[in-house]
Backbone atoms as SQL, in Angstrom:
CREATE TABLE atoms (id INTEGER PRIMARY KEY, chain TEXT, resi INTEGER, resn TEXT, atom TEXT, x REAL, y REAL, z REAL);
INSERT INTO atoms VALUES
  (1, 'A', 1, 'UNK', 'N', 29.382, 4.431, -6.315),
  (2, 'A', 1, 'UNK', 'CA', 28.276, 4.231, -5.609),
  (3, 'A', 1, 'UNK', 'C', 26.961, 4.834, -6.031),
  (4, 'A', 2, 'UNK', 'N', 27.157, 6.009, -6.858),
  (5, 'A', 2, 'UNK', 'CA', 26.206, 6.592, -7.050),
  (6, 'A', 2, 'UNK', 'C', 25.180, 5.569, -7.867),
  (7, 'A', 3, 'UNK', 'N', 25.652, 4.428, -8.678),
  (8, 'A', 3, 'UNK', 'CA', 24.820, 3.602, -9.249),
  (9, 'A', 3, 'UNK', 'C', 24.075, 2.845, -8.757),
  (10, 'A', 4, 'UNK', 'N', 24.884, 2.339, -7.234),
  (11, 'A', 4, 'UNK', 'CA', 24.084, 1.652, -6.522),
  (12, 'A', 4, 'UNK', 'C', 23.073, 2.430, -5.750),
  (13, 'A', 5, 'UNK', 'N', 23.137, 3.502, -5.400),
  (14, 'A', 5, 'UNK', 'CA', 21.887, 4.292, -4.860),
  (15, 'A', 5, 'UNK', 'C', 20.830, 4.259, -5.753),
  (16, 'A', 6, 'UNK', 'N', 21.000, 4.697, -7.341),
  (17, 'A', 6, 'UNK', 'CA', 19.747, 4.758, -7.775),
  (18, 'A', 6, 'UNK', 'C', 19.139, 3.332, -8.447),
  (19, 'A', 7, 'UNK', 'N', 20.194, 2.218, -8.168),
  (20, 'A', 7, 'UNK', 'CA', 19.403, 0.634, -8.399),
  (21, 'A', 7, 'UNK', 'C', 18.420, 0.746, -7.209),
  (22, 'A', 8, 'UNK', 'N', 19.113, 1.014, -5.872),
  (23, 'A', 8, 'UNK', 'CA', 18.032, 1.064, -4.709),
  (24, 'A', 8, 'UNK', 'C', 16.794, 1.371, -5.083),
  (25, 'A', 9, 'UNK', 'N', 17.001, 2.911, -5.218),
  (26, 'A', 9, 'UNK', 'CA', 15.420, 3.596, -5.418),
  (27, 'A', 9, 'UNK', 'C', 14.576, 3.008, -6.540),
  (28, 'A', 10, 'UNK', 'N', 15.639, 2.362, -7.704),
  (29, 'A', 10, 'UNK', 'CA', 14.411, 2.119, -8.590),
  (30, 'A', 10, 'UNK', 'C', 13.854, 0.500, -8.093),
  (31, 'A', 11, 'UNK', 'N', 14.379, -0.094, -7.302),
  (32, 'A', 11, 'UNK', 'CA', 14.073, -1.358, -6.833),
  (33, 'A', 11, 'UNK', 'C', 13.440, -1.232, -5.658),
  (34, 'A', 12, 'UNK', 'N', 12.992, -0.334, -4.888),
  (35, 'A', 12, 'UNK', 'CA', 12.134, -0.077, -4.061),
  (36, 'A', 12, 'UNK', 'C', 10.779, 0.531, -4.641),
  (37, 'A', 13, 'UNK', 'N', 10.789, 1.356, -5.895),
  (38, 'A', 13, 'UNK', 'CA', 9.861, 1.477, -6.417),
  (39, 'A', 13, 'UNK', 'C', 9.236, 0.392, -6.896),
  (40, 'A', 14, 'UNK', 'N', 9.905, -0.633, -7.549),
  (41, 'A', 14, 'UNK', 'CA', 9.368, -1.705, -7.852),
  (42, 'A', 14, 'UNK', 'C', 8.850, -2.464, -7.094),
  (43, 'A', 15, 'UNK', 'N', 9.186, -2.568, -5.869),
  (44, 'A', 15, 'UNK', 'CA', 8.785, -3.426, -4.552),
  (45, 'A', 15, 'UNK', 'C', 7.562, -2.691, -4.441),
  (46, 'A', 16, 'UNK', 'N', 7.594, -1.533, -4.185),
  (47, 'A', 16, 'UNK', 'CA', 6.070, -0.402, -3.803),
  (48, 'A', 16, 'UNK', 'C', 5.007, -0.487, -4.854),
  (49, 'A', 17, 'UNK', 'N', 5.264, -0.816, -6.006),
  (50, 'A', 17, 'UNK', 'CA', 4.398, -1.096, -7.109),
  (51, 'A', 17, 'UNK', 'C', 3.732, -2.366, -6.969),
  (52, 'A', 18, 'UNK', 'N', 4.505, -3.506, -6.561),
  (53, 'A', 18, 'UNK', 'CA', 3.995, -4.523, -6.157),
  (54, 'A', 18, 'UNK', 'C', 3.002, -4.758, -4.813),
  (55, 'A', 19, 'UNK', 'N', 3.168, -3.940, -4.277),
  (56, 'A', 19, 'UNK', 'CA', 2.553, -4.391, -2.955),
  (57, 'A', 19, 'UNK', 'C', 1.526, -3.003, -2.570),
  (58, 'A', 20, 'UNK', 'N', 1.228, -2.005, -3.753),
  (59, 'A', 20, 'UNK', 'CA', 0.713, -0.527, -3.370),
  (60, 'A', 20, 'UNK', 'C', -0.817, -1.046, -3.016),
  (61, 'A', 21, 'UNK', 'N', -1.280, -1.902, -3.563),
  (62, 'A', 21, 'UNK', 'CA', -2.874, -2.290, -3.385),
  (63, 'A', 21, 'UNK', 'C', -3.338, -2.823, -2.072),
  (64, 'A', 22, 'UNK', 'N', -2.102, -3.692, -1.163),
  (65, 'A', 22, 'UNK', 'CA', -2.371, -4.239, 0.279),
  (66, 'A', 22, 'UNK', 'C', -2.227, -2.977, 0.844),
  (67, 'A', 23, 'UNK', 'N', -0.994, -1.936, 0.576),
  (68, 'A', 23, 'UNK', 'CA', -1.045, -0.893, 1.451),
  (69, 'A', 23, 'UNK', 'C', -2.356, -0.054, 1.419),
  (70, 'A', 24, 'UNK', 'N', -2.760, 0.226, 0.321),
  (71, 'A', 24, 'UNK', 'CA', -4.262, 1.005, 0.113),
  (72, 'A', 24, 'UNK', 'C', -5.387, 0.502, 0.989),
  (73, 'A', 25, 'UNK', 'N', -5.425, -1.066, 0.541),
  (74, 'A', 25, 'UNK', 'CA', -6.578, -1.617, 1.310),
  (75, 'A', 25, 'UNK', 'C', -6.610, -1.850, 2.848),
  (76, 'A', 26, 'UNK', 'N', -5.195, -1.786, 3.366),
  (77, 'A', 26, 'UNK', 'CA', -4.579, -1.823, 4.549),
  (78, 'A', 26, 'UNK', 'C', -4.874, -0.299, 5.418),
  (79, 'A', 27, 'UNK', 'N', -4.794, 0.751, 4.621),
  (80, 'A', 27, 'UNK', 'CA', -5.174, 2.438, 5.057),
  (81, 'A', 27, 'UNK', 'C', -6.545, 2.221, 5.090),
  (82, 'A', 28, 'UNK', 'N', -7.286, 2.053, 4.048),
  (83, 'A', 28, 'UNK', 'CA', -8.874, 2.384, 4.153),
  (84, 'A', 28, 'UNK', 'C', -9.476, 1.406, 5.013),
  (85, 'A', 29, 'UNK', 'N', -8.753, -0.117, 5.741),
  (86, 'A', 29, 'UNK', 'CA', -9.240, -0.648, 6.848),
  (87, 'A', 29, 'UNK', 'C', -9.416, 0.137, 8.130),
  (88, 'A', 30, 'UNK', 'N', -8.439, 0.940, 8.239),
  (89, 'A', 30, 'UNK', 'CA', -8.368, 1.678, 9.305),
  (90, 'A', 30, 'UNK', 'C', -9.424, 2.583, 9.487),
  (91, 'A', 31, 'UNK', 'N', -9.871, 3.336, 7.913),
  (92, 'A', 31, 'UNK', 'CA', -10.920, 4.371, 8.163),
  (93, 'A', 31, 'UNK', 'C', -10.908, 4.903, 7.016),
  (94, 'A', 32, 'UNK', 'N', -12.376, 4.817, 6.234),
  (95, 'A', 32, 'UNK', 'CA', -12.896, 5.376, 4.790),
  (96, 'A', 32, 'UNK', 'C', -11.757, 6.780, 4.688),
  (97, 'A', 33, 'UNK', 'N', -11.680, 6.774, 3.721),
  (98, 'A', 33, 'UNK', 'CA', -10.808, 8.189, 3.439),
  (99, 'A', 33, 'UNK', 'C', -10.913, 8.768, 1.877),
  (100, 'A', 34, 'UNK', 'N', -10.786, 9.637, 1.582),
  (101, 'A', 34, 'UNK', 'CA', -10.498, 9.908, -0.049),
  (102, 'A', 34, 'UNK', 'C', -9.016, 9.828, -0.413),
  (103, 'A', 35, 'UNK', 'N', -8.361, 9.680, -1.555),
  (104, 'A', 35, 'UNK', 'CA', -7.373, 9.402, -2.559),
  (105, 'A', 35, 'UNK', 'C', -6.335, 10.342, -1.410),
  (106, 'A', 36, 'UNK', 'N', -6.381, 11.549, -1.627),
  (107, 'A', 36, 'UNK', 'CA', -5.237, 12.043, -0.708),
  (108, 'A', 36, 'UNK', 'C', -4.879, 11.729, 0.536),
  (109, 'A', 37, 'UNK', 'N', -5.866, 11.574, 1.017),
  (110, 'A', 37, 'UNK', 'CA', -6.037, 11.071, 2.889),
  (111, 'A', 37, 'UNK', 'C', -5.232, 9.922, 2.532),
  (112, 'A', 38, 'UNK', 'N', -5.376, 8.857, 1.532),
  (113, 'A', 38, 'UNK', 'CA', -4.979, 7.358, 1.791),
  (114, 'A', 38, 'UNK', 'C', -3.338, 7.448, 1.493),
  (115, 'A', 39, 'UNK', 'N', -3.069, 8.827, 0.611),
  (116, 'A', 39, 'UNK', 'CA', -1.397, 8.793, 0.500),
  (117, 'A', 39, 'UNK', 'C', -0.806, 9.488, 1.862),
  (118, 'A', 40, 'UNK', 'N', -1.449, 10.252, 2.345),
  (119, 'A', 40, 'UNK', 'CA', -0.738, 11.001, 3.680),
  (120, 'A', 40, 'UNK', 'C', -0.931, 9.570, 5.016),
  (121, 'A', 41, 'UNK', 'N', -2.089, 8.589, 4.781),
  (122, 'A', 41, 'UNK', 'CA', -2.086, 7.694, 5.792),
  (123, 'A', 41, 'UNK', 'C', -0.797, 6.785, 5.930),
  (124, 'A', 42, 'UNK', 'N', -0.464, 6.611, 4.183),
  (125, 'A', 42, 'UNK', 'CA', 0.267, 5.671, 4.207),
  (126, 'A', 42, 'UNK', 'C', 1.857, 6.065, 4.663),
  (127, 'A', 43, 'UNK', 'N', 2.344, 7.361, 4.230),
  (128, 'A', 43, 'UNK', 'CA', 3.166, 8.152, 4.422),
  (129, 'A', 43, 'UNK', 'C', 3.400, 8.229, 6.221),
  (130, 'A', 44, 'UNK', 'N', 2.287, 8.610, 7.030),
  (131, 'A', 44, 'UNK', 'CA', 2.135, 8.775, 8.218),
  (132, 'A', 44, 'UNK', 'C', 2.438, 7.029, 8.938),
  (133, 'A', 45, 'UNK', 'N', 1.769, 5.938, 8.231),
  (134, 'A', 45, 'UNK', 'CA', 1.875, 4.723, 9.081),
  (135, 'A', 45, 'UNK', 'C', 3.696, 4.267, 8.501),
  (136, 'A', 46, 'UNK', 'N', 4.328, 4.617, 7.717),
  (137, 'A', 46, 'UNK', 'CA', 5.532, 4.035, 6.967),
  (138, 'A', 46, 'UNK', 'C', 6.665, 5.305, 7.772),
  (139, 'A', 47, 'UNK', 'N', 6.046, 6.125, 8.425),
  (140, 'A', 47, 'UNK', 'CA', 6.920, 7.012, 9.252),
  (141, 'A', 47, 'UNK', 'C', 7.954, 7.936, 8.063),
  (142, 'A', 48, 'UNK', 'N', 7.544, 8.223, 6.941),
  (143, 'A', 48, 'UNK', 'CA', 7.587, 8.958, 6.103),
  (144, 'A', 48, 'UNK', 'C', 8.873, 7.827, 5.107),
  (145, 'A', 49, 'UNK', 'N', 8.760, 6.711, 5.424),
  (146, 'A', 49, 'UNK', 'CA', 9.938, 5.951, 4.448),
  (147, 'A', 49, 'UNK', 'C', 9.102, 5.597, 3.206),
  (148, 'A', 50, 'UNK', 'N', 7.669, 5.678, 2.971),
  (149, 'A', 50, 'UNK', 'CA', 6.854, 5.691, 1.736),
  (150, 'A', 50, 'UNK', 'C', 6.284, 6.537, 1.065),
  (151, 'A', 51, 'UNK', 'N', 6.893, 7.194, -0.064),
  (152, 'A', 51, 'UNK', 'CA', 5.610, 8.000, -0.806),
  (153, 'A', 51, 'UNK', 'C', 5.048, 7.375, -2.002),
  (154, 'A', 52, 'UNK', 'N', 3.745, 7.616, -1.840),
  (155, 'A', 52, 'UNK', 'CA', 2.866, 7.315, -3.108),
  (156, 'A', 52, 'UNK', 'C', 2.424, 8.500, -3.996),
  (157, 'A', 53, 'UNK', 'N', 2.886, 8.080, -5.276),
  (158, 'A', 53, 'UNK', 'CA', 2.844, 9.118, -6.294),
  (159, 'A', 53, 'UNK', 'C', 1.059, 9.406, -6.460),
  (160, 'A', 54, 'UNK', 'N', 0.090, 10.030, -7.272),
  (161, 'A', 54, 'UNK', 'CA', -0.843, 10.218, -7.254),
  (162, 'A', 54, 'UNK', 'C', -1.100, 9.321, -8.540),
  (163, 'A', 55, 'UNK', 'N', -0.006, 9.681, -9.413),
  (164, 'A', 55, 'UNK', 'CA', -0.373, 9.037, -10.718),
  (165, 'A', 55, 'UNK', 'C', -0.391, 7.386, -10.169),
  (166, 'A', 56, 'UNK', 'N', 0.094, 6.661, -9.246),
  (167, 'A', 56, 'UNK', 'CA', 0.095, 5.483, -9.219),
  (168, 'A', 56, 'UNK', 'C', -0.888, 5.120, -8.640),
  (169, 'A', 57, 'UNK', 'N', -1.755, 5.689, -7.405),
  (170, 'A', 57, 'UNK', 'CA', -2.829, 5.590, -6.509),
  (171, 'A', 57, 'UNK', 'C', -3.854, 5.629, -7.214),
  (172, 'A', 58, 'UNK', 'N', -4.180, 6.612, -7.902),
  (173, 'A', 58, 'UNK', 'CA', -5.570, 6.521, -8.578),
  (174, 'A', 58, 'UNK', 'C', -5.822, 5.228, -9.512),
  (175, 'A', 59, 'UNK', 'N', -4.558, 5.033, -10.506),
  (176, 'A', 59, 'UNK', 'CA', -5.239, 3.449, -11.008),
  (177, 'A', 59, 'UNK', 'C', -5.077, 2.420, -10.143),
  (178, 'A', 60, 'UNK', 'N', -4.441, 2.651, -9.425),
  (179, 'A', 60, 'UNK', 'CA', -4.946, 1.327, -8.070),
  (180, 'A', 60, 'UNK', 'C', -6.511, 1.306, -7.392),
  (181, 'A', 61, 'UNK', 'N', -6.707, 2.377, -7.134),
  (182, 'A', 61, 'UNK', 'CA', -7.688, 2.636, -6.586),
  (183, 'A', 61, 'UNK', 'C', -8.931, 2.050, -7.416),
  (184, 'A', 62, 'UNK', 'N', -8.762, 2.474, -8.811),
  (185, 'A', 62, 'UNK', 'CA', -9.753, 1.711, -9.782),
  (186, 'A', 62, 'UNK', 'C', -9.782, 0.436, -9.842),
  (187, 'A', 63, 'UNK', 'N', -8.695, 0.032, -10.208),
  (188, 'A', 63, 'UNK', 'CA', -8.563, -1.515, -10.212),
  (189, 'A', 63, 'UNK', 'C', -9.110, -2.347, -9.060),
  (190, 'A', 64, 'UNK', 'N', -8.747, -1.684, -8.058),
  (191, 'A', 64, 'UNK', 'CA', -9.302, -2.138, -6.543),
  (192, 'A', 64, 'UNK', 'C', -11.129, -1.910, -6.641),
  (193, 'A', 65, 'UNK', 'N', -11.326, -0.774, -6.704),
  (194, 'A', 65, 'UNK', 'CA', -12.898, -0.663, -7.145),
  (195, 'A', 65, 'UNK', 'C', -13.418, -1.741, -8.094),
  (196, 'A', 66, 'UNK', 'N', -12.958, -1.752, -9.323),
  (197, 'A', 66, 'UNK', 'CA', -13.253, -2.742, -10.354),
  (198, 'A', 66, 'UNK', 'C', -13.483, -4.268, -9.895),
  (199, 'A', 67, 'UNK', 'N', -12.324, -4.477, -9.125),
  (200, 'A', 67, 'UNK', 'CA', -12.195, -6.172, -8.792),
  (201, 'A', 67, 'UNK', 'C', -13.451, -6.056, -7.229),
  (202, 'A', 68, 'UNK', 'N', -14.510, -5.097, -6.953),
  (203, 'A', 68, 'UNK', 'CA', -14.922, -5.252, -5.826),
  (204, 'A', 68, 'UNK', 'C', -14.586, -5.107, -4.719),
  (205, 'A', 69, 'UNK', 'N', -13.207, -4.866, -4.377),
  (206, 'A', 69, 'UNK', 'CA', -12.687, -4.588, -3.345),
  (207, 'A', 69, 'UNK', 'C', -13.029, -3.444, -2.120),
  (208, 'A', 70, 'UNK', 'N', -13.163, -2.247, -2.770),
  (209, 'A', 70, 'UNK', 'CA', -13.701, -1.389, -2.084),
  (210, 'A', 70, 'UNK', 'C', -14.761, -0.732, -3.270),
  (211, 'A', 71, 'UNK', 'N', -15.440, 0.116, -2.538),
  (212, 'A', 71, 'UNK', 'CA', -16.509, 1.146, -3.259),
  (213, 'A', 71, 'UNK', 'C', -16.302, 2.645, -2.913),
  (214, 'A', 72, 'UNK', 'N', -16.826, 3.495, -3.139),
  (215, 'A', 72, 'UNK', 'CA', -16.631, 4.474, -3.081),
  (216, 'A', 72, 'UNK', 'C', -17.879, 5.592, -3.470),
  (217, 'A', 73, 'UNK', 'N', -17.961, 6.523, -2.346),
  (218, 'A', 73, 'UNK', 'CA', -19.092, 7.454, -2.524),
  (219, 'A', 73, 'UNK', 'C', -18.537, 8.735, -2.344),
  (220, 'A', 74, 'UNK', 'N', -19.549, 9.485, -3.174),
  (221, 'A', 74, 'UNK', 'CA', -18.989, 10.861, -2.965),
  (222, 'A', 74, 'UNK', 'C', -19.282, 11.717, -1.662),
  (223, 'A', 75, 'UNK', 'N', -18.159, 12.316, -1.229),
  (224, 'A', 75, 'UNK', 'CA', -18.358, 13.319, -0.001),
  (225, 'A', 75, 'UNK', 'C', -17.741, 14.544, 0.010),
  (226, 'A', 76, 'UNK', 'N', -17.589, 15.298, 1.447),
  (227, 'A', 76, 'UNK', 'CA', -16.759, 16.380, 1.401),
  (228, 'A', 76, 'UNK', 'C', -15.521, 16.560, 2.074),
  (229, 'A', 77, 'UNK', 'N', -14.526, 17.052, 1.911),
  (230, 'A', 77, 'UNK', 'CA', -13.421, 16.997, 2.130),
  (231, 'A', 77, 'UNK', 'C', -13.273, 17.715, 3.374),
  (232, 'A', 78, 'UNK', 'N', -11.964, 17.681, 4.179),
  (233, 'A', 78, 'UNK', 'CA', -11.824, 18.678, 5.369),
  (234, 'A', 78, 'UNK', 'C', -12.114, 20.170, 4.978),
  (235, 'A', 79, 'UNK', 'N', -10.996, 20.400, 3.553),
  (236, 'A', 79, 'UNK', 'CA', -11.374, 21.658, 3.106),
  (237, 'A', 79, 'UNK', 'C', -12.239, 22.234, 2.225),
  (238, 'A', 80, 'UNK', 'N', -13.426, 21.131, 2.528),
  (239, 'A', 80, 'UNK', 'CA', -14.992, 21.656, 1.779),
  (240, 'A', 80, 'UNK', 'C', -15.192, 21.246, 0.205),
  (241, 'A', 81, 'UNK', 'N', -14.182, 20.468, -0.439),
  (242, 'A', 81, 'UNK', 'CA', -14.141, 20.209, -1.824),
  (243, 'A', 81, 'UNK', 'C', -14.872, 18.827, -1.733),
  (244, 'A', 82, 'UNK', 'N', -15.199, 18.620, -2.695),
  (245, 'A', 82, 'UNK', 'CA', -16.100, 17.536, -3.193),
  (246, 'A', 82, 'UNK', 'C', -15.244, 16.235, -3.528),
  (247, 'A', 83, 'UNK', 'N', -15.320, 15.020, -2.814),
  (248, 'A', 83, 'UNK', 'CA', -13.928, 14.181, -2.974),
  (249, 'A', 83, 'UNK', 'C', -14.893, 12.672, -2.739),
  (250, 'A', 84, 'UNK', 'N', -14.107, 11.761, -3.460),
  (251, 'A', 84, 'UNK', 'CA', -14.757, 10.256, -3.408),
  (252, 'A', 84, 'UNK', 'C', -13.980, 9.723, -1.905),
  (253, 'A', 85, 'UNK', 'N', -14.577, 9.344, -1.174),
  (254, 'A', 85, 'UNK', 'CA', -14.394, 8.396, -0.372),
  (255, 'A', 85, 'UNK', 'C', -14.428, 6.935, -0.533),
  (256, 'A', 86, 'UNK', 'N', -12.968, 6.209, 0.122),
  (257, 'A', 86, 'UNK', 'CA', -13.289, 4.879, -0.379),
  (258, 'A', 86, 'UNK', 'C', -13.737, 4.017, 1.020),
  (259, 'A', 87, 'UNK', 'N', -14.054, 2.610, 0.947),
  (260, 'A', 87, 'UNK', 'CA', -13.939, 2.037, 1.957),
  (261, 'A', 87, 'UNK', 'C', -13.912, 0.596, 1.813),
  (262, 'A', 88, 'UNK', 'N', -13.520, -0.344, 2.568),
  (263, 'A', 88, 'UNK', 'CA', -13.268, -1.915, 1.798),
  (264, 'A', 88, 'UNK', 'C', -15.062, -2.276, 1.828),
  (265, 'A', 89, 'UNK', 'N', -14.910, -3.331, 1.016),
  (266, 'A', 89, 'UNK', 'CA', -16.214, -4.281, 0.657),
  (267, 'A', 89, 'UNK', 'C', -15.791, -5.301, 1.795),
  (268, 'A', 90, 'UNK', 'N', -16.414, -6.410, 1.775),
  (269, 'A', 90, 'UNK', 'CA', -16.722, -7.561, 2.514),
  (270, 'A', 90, 'UNK', 'C', -15.166, -8.193, 2.069),
  (271, 'A', 91, 'UNK', 'N', -15.413, -8.491, 0.705),
  (272, 'A', 91, 'UNK', 'CA', -14.149, -9.055, -0.383),
  (273, 'A', 91, 'UNK', 'C', -13.057, -8.356, 0.152),
  (274, 'A', 92, 'UNK', 'N', -13.135, -7.450, 0.003),
  (275, 'A', 92, 'UNK', 'CA', -11.754, -6.345, 0.220),
  (276, 'A', 92, 'UNK', 'C', -11.175, -6.572, 1.905),
  (277, 'A', 93, 'UNK', 'N', -12.088, -7.023, 2.887),
  (278, 'A', 93, 'UNK', 'CA', -11.475, -7.449, 3.960),
  (279, 'A', 93, 'UNK', 'C', -10.784, -8.531, 4.017),
  (280, 'A', 94, 'UNK', 'N', -11.620, -9.780, 3.336),
  (281, 'A', 94, 'UNK', 'CA', -10.696, -10.934, 3.377),
  (282, 'A', 94, 'UNK', 'C', -9.499, -10.945, 2.062),
  (283, 'A', 95, 'UNK', 'N', -9.777, -9.962, 0.960),
  (284, 'A', 95, 'UNK', 'CA', -8.498, -10.031, 0.427),
  (285, 'A', 95, 'UNK', 'C', -7.540, -9.263, 1.237),
  (286, 'A', 96, 'UNK', 'N', -7.546, -8.648, 2.005),
  (287, 'A', 96, 'UNK', 'CA', -6.604, -7.926, 2.920),
  (288, 'A', 96, 'UNK', 'C', -5.663, -8.798, 3.949),
  (289, 'A', 97, 'UNK', 'N', -6.977, -9.676, 4.450),
  (290, 'A', 97, 'UNK', 'CA', -6.408, -10.903, 5.209),
  (291, 'A', 97, 'UNK', 'C', -5.441, -11.596, 4.427),
  (292, 'A', 98, 'UNK', 'N', -5.866, -12.338, 3.445),
  (293, 'A', 98, 'UNK', 'CA', -5.006, -13.231, 3.003),
  (294, 'A', 98, 'UNK', 'C', -3.704, -12.454, 2.528),
  (295, 'A', 99, 'UNK', 'N', -4.156, -11.340, 1.682),
  (296, 'A', 99, 'UNK', 'CA', -2.688, -10.994, 1.353),
  (297, 'A', 99, 'UNK', 'C', -1.442, -10.466, 2.641),
  (298, 'A', 100, 'UNK', 'N', -1.902, -9.927, 3.629),
  (299, 'A', 100, 'UNK', 'CA', -1.526, -9.793, 4.718),
  (300, 'A', 100, 'UNK', 'C', -0.322, -11.074, 5.336),
  (301, 'A', 101, 'UNK', 'N', -1.635, -11.916, 5.616),
  (302, 'A', 101, 'UNK', 'CA', -0.631, -13.279, 5.704),
  (303, 'A', 101, 'UNK', 'C', 0.303, -14.023, 4.801),
  (304, 'A', 102, 'UNK', 'N', 0.369, -13.238, 3.407),
  (305, 'A', 102, 'UNK', 'CA', 1.421, -13.851, 2.355),
  (306, 'A', 102, 'UNK', 'C', 2.259, -13.192, 2.896),
  (307, 'A', 103, 'UNK', 'N', 2.150, -11.538, 2.627),
  (308, 'A', 103, 'UNK', 'CA', 3.392, -10.595, 2.788),
  (309, 'A', 103, 'UNK', 'C', 4.094, -10.880, 4.168),
  (310, 'A', 104, 'UNK', 'N', 3.390, -11.374, 5.064),
  (311, 'A', 104, 'UNK', 'CA', 4.197, -11.607, 6.473),
  (312, 'A', 104, 'UNK', 'C', 4.895, -12.687, 6.210),
  (313, 'A', 105, 'UNK', 'N', 4.539, -13.648, 5.718),
  (314, 'A', 105, 'UNK', 'CA', 5.576, -15.081, 5.331),
  (315, 'A', 105, 'UNK', 'C', 6.538, -14.684, 4.432),
  (316, 'A', 106, 'UNK', 'N', 6.458, -14.310, 3.254),
  (317, 'A', 106, 'UNK', 'CA', 7.477, -13.884, 2.478),
  (318, 'A', 106, 'UNK', 'C', 8.274, -12.746, 3.064),
  (319, 'A', 107, 'UNK', 'N', 8.102, -11.879, 4.138),
  (320, 'A', 107, 'UNK', 'CA', 9.135, -11.101, 4.608),
  (321, 'A', 107, 'UNK', 'C', 9.587, -11.776, 5.333),
  (322, 'A', 108, 'UNK', 'N', 9.201, -12.690, 6.304),
  (323, 'A', 108, 'UNK', 'CA', 10.094, -13.647, 7.284),
  (324, 'A', 108, 'UNK', 'C', 10.890, -14.681, 6.634),
  (325, 'A', 109, 'UNK', 'N', 10.392, -14.852, 5.498),
  (326, 'A', 109, 'UNK', 'CA', 11.272, -15.939, 4.699),
  (327, 'A', 109, 'UNK', 'C', 12.611, -14.906, 4.396),
  (328, 'A', 110, 'UNK', 'N', 12.105, -13.790, 3.801),
  (329, 'A', 110, 'UNK', 'CA', 13.522, -12.928, 2.926),
  (330, 'A', 110, 'UNK', 'C', 14.493, -12.527, 4.033),
  (331, 'A', 111, 'UNK', 'N', 13.292, -12.541, 5.498),
  (332, 'A', 111, 'UNK', 'CA', 14.339, -12.084, 6.507),
  (333, 'A', 111, 'UNK', 'C', 15.248, -13.096, 6.996),
  (334, 'A', 112, 'UNK', 'N', 14.631, -14.164, 6.971),
  (335, 'A', 112, 'UNK', 'CA', 15.574, -15.406, 7.625),
  (336, 'A', 112, 'UNK', 'C', 16.930, -15.420, 6.733),
  (337, 'A', 113, 'UNK', 'N', 16.811, -14.995, 4.877),
  (338, 'A', 113, 'UNK', 'CA', 18.165, -15.303, 4.516),
  (339, 'A', 113, 'UNK', 'C', 18.789, -14.238, 4.814),
  (340, 'A', 114, 'UNK', 'N', 18.193, -12.921, 4.490),
  (341, 'A', 114, 'UNK', 'CA', 19.078, -11.863, 4.806),
  (342, 'A', 114, 'UNK', 'C', 20.214, -11.622, 6.334),
  (343, 'A', 115, 'UNK', 'N', 19.343, -12.128, 7.159),
  (344, 'A', 115, 'UNK', 'CA', 19.921, -12.223, 8.348),
  (345, 'A', 115, 'UNK', 'C', 20.690, -13.398, 8.726),
  (346, 'A', 116, 'UNK', 'N', 20.684, -14.382, 8.205),
  (347, 'A', 116, 'UNK', 'CA', 21.557, -15.440, 8.021),
  (348, 'A', 116, 'UNK', 'C', 22.962, -15.391, 8.388),
  (349, 'A', 117, 'UNK', 'N', 23.835, -15.903, 9.430),
  (350, 'A', 117, 'UNK', 'CA', 25.069, -15.557, 9.765),
  (351, 'A', 117, 'UNK', 'C', 25.933, -17.324, 8.858),
  (352, 'A', 118, 'UNK', 'N', 27.259, -16.896, 8.571),
  (353, 'A', 118, 'UNK', 'CA', 27.984, -18.098, 7.747),
  (354, 'A', 118, 'UNK', 'C', 28.255, -19.231, 8.794),
  (355, 'A', 119, 'UNK', 'N', 28.268, -19.188, 10.105),
  (356, 'A', 119, 'UNK', 'CA', 28.090, -20.607, 10.975),
  (357, 'A', 119, 'UNK', 'C', 27.163, -21.192, 10.837),
  (358, 'A', 120, 'UNK', 'N', 25.790, -20.441, 10.375),
  (359, 'A', 120, 'UNK', 'CA', 24.272, -21.340, 10.334),
  (360, 'A', 120, 'UNK', 'C', 23.887, -22.285, 9.009),
  (361, 'A', 121, 'UNK', 'N', 25.235, -21.902, 7.963),
  (362, 'A', 121, 'UNK', 'CA', 25.173, -22.491, 6.855),
  (363, 'A', 121, 'UNK', 'C', 25.709, -24.000, 6.687);
């Protein structure tokens, strides 16, 4: 049973890695924020079911910025520290819409399979 639990955690991490950029785009779409704020927002929106590691977040932010989906400006955080604030670009808003539609179709398909009853087959 312990092996199953370890496998479950590993698979959740793989799934999260594949959707991290989508989660970041969504969090930033709600309000421009600094990196740590993005971590907290995702955690809050997921009701503490998702925990993003800083070691995964910052490379993803760099990739999104390089692709022109987000832009960053320096500002001051709530604790009066210098922080980079991220916001969506027009391309980022379009990408968020497309990826959200793809994710919703995929999750509906997976849900349909997982919720199927033997008498439906």
